[in-house]
C-alpha positions as CSV (number, residue, x, y, z in Angstrom):
1,X,0.0,0.0,0.0
2,X,1.3,3.5,-0.9
3,X,0.4,6.5,1.3
4,X,0.0,10.2,0.6
5,X,3.2,12.3,0.8
6,X,4.2,13.4,4.2
7,X,7.1,15.3,5.8
8,X,10.0,13.1,6.8
9,X,11.1,12.5,10.3
10,X,14.6,11.8,11.5
11,X,13.7,8.1,11.5
12,X,12.8,8.3,7.8
13,X,16.1,9.7,6.5
14,X,18.0,6.4,6.1
15,X,15.1,4.9,4.1
16,X,14.9,8.1,1.9
17,X,18.7,8.1,1.4
18,X,18.6,4.4,0.3
19,X,15.9,5.1,-2.2
20,X,17.7,8.2,-3.6
21,X,20.9,6.1,-3.8
22,X,19.2,3.5,-5.9
23,X,17.5,6.1,-8.1
24,X,20.7,8.0,-8.8
25,X,23.1,5.0,-9.0
26,X,23.5,5.3,-12.8
27,X,23.3,9.1,-12.8
28,X,26.2,10.5,-15.0
29,X,27.4,12.9,-12.3
30,X,27.5,10.3,-9.5
31,X,29.1,7.8,-12.0
32,X,31.8,10.4,-12.7
33,X,32.5,11.1,-9.0
34,X,32.5,7.3,-8.1
35,X,33.4,5.5,-11.4
36,X,33.8,2.1,-9.6
37,X,30.2,0.7,-9.1
38,X,31.1,-1.0,-5.8
39,X,32.5,2.3,-4.4
40,X,29.4,4.1,-5.7
41,X,27.1,1.6,-4.1
42,X,28.8,2.1,-0.7
43,X,29.1,5.9,-1.0
44,X,25.7,7.0,-2.2
45,X,23.6,6.1,0.9
46,X,25.7,8.0,3.4
47,X,26.1,10.9,0.8
48,X,22.3,11.2,0.5
49,X,21.8,10.7,4.2
50,X,24.2,13.7,5.0
51,X,22.6,15.8,2.3
52,X,19.1,15.2,3.6
53,X,20.0,15.5,7.3
54,X,22.3,18.5,7.2
55,X,20.9,20.5,4.3
56,X,17.5,19.9,2.8
57,X,15.6,19.1,6.0
58,X,17.0,22.3,7.6
59,X,16.3,24.7,4.8
60,X,13.6,23.3,2.6
61,X,11.2,20.4,2.6
62,X,11.7,16.7,2.3
63,X,8.6,14.6,1.8
64,X,8.2,10.9,1.3
65,X,5.6,8.4,0.2
66,X,5.5,5.3,2.3
67,X,5.6,1.9,0.6
68,X,5.3,-1.5,2.1
69,X,9.0,-1.9,2.6
70,X,10.1,1.7,3.3
71,X,10.2,4.8,1.2
72,X,8.5,4.5,-2.2
73,X,9.1,8.1,-3.2
74,X,11.1,11.1,-2.1
75,X,10.8,14.7,-3.1
76,X,13.0,17.5,-1.8
77,X,13.3,21.2,-2.5
78,X,14.9,24.3,-1.0
79,X,13.7,27.8,-1.3
80,X,15.4,30.3,-3.7
81,X,18.6,31.7,-2.1
82,X,18.8,28.9,0.6
83,X,22.4,28.4,1.8
84,X,23.4,25.7,4.1
85,X,24.7,27.1,7.4
86,X,28.4,26.6,8.0
87,X,27.6,24.9,11.3
88,X,25.5,22.3,9.4
89,X,28.2,21.7,6.9
90,X,30.7,21.1,9.6
91,X,28.3,18.8,11.4
92,X,27.8,16.8,8.2
93,X,31.6,16.1,7.7
94,X,31.8,12.9,9.8
95,X,29.2,11.3,7.6
96,X,30.0,13.1,4.3
97,X,33.8,12.7,4.1
98,X,33.8,8.8,4.3
99,X,31.2,8.8,1.5
100,X,33.4,10.9,-0.8
101,X,36.5,9.0,0.1
102,X,38.5,11.5,1.9
């Protein structure tokens, strides 16, 4: 069963990140950043987790559609001019840097 869209909670972020990682696995930009498919498969979930948790949830809106086994759809947007606070960027680094391989 699929539900109506709803705002994500902290508990939803991992499921949303996993769905985004699967959806963008073959994306040309992500394939360029992580050319090795195995490395990309490991990197994308924490990359999207950090992006959602420390950027989009703070400044914009993240909504999901529940499916029977987790997130069935994710939509995110930020208002014009939104800039991630420096403190949020610094807080994201422990999750983000391992994802990008630094």
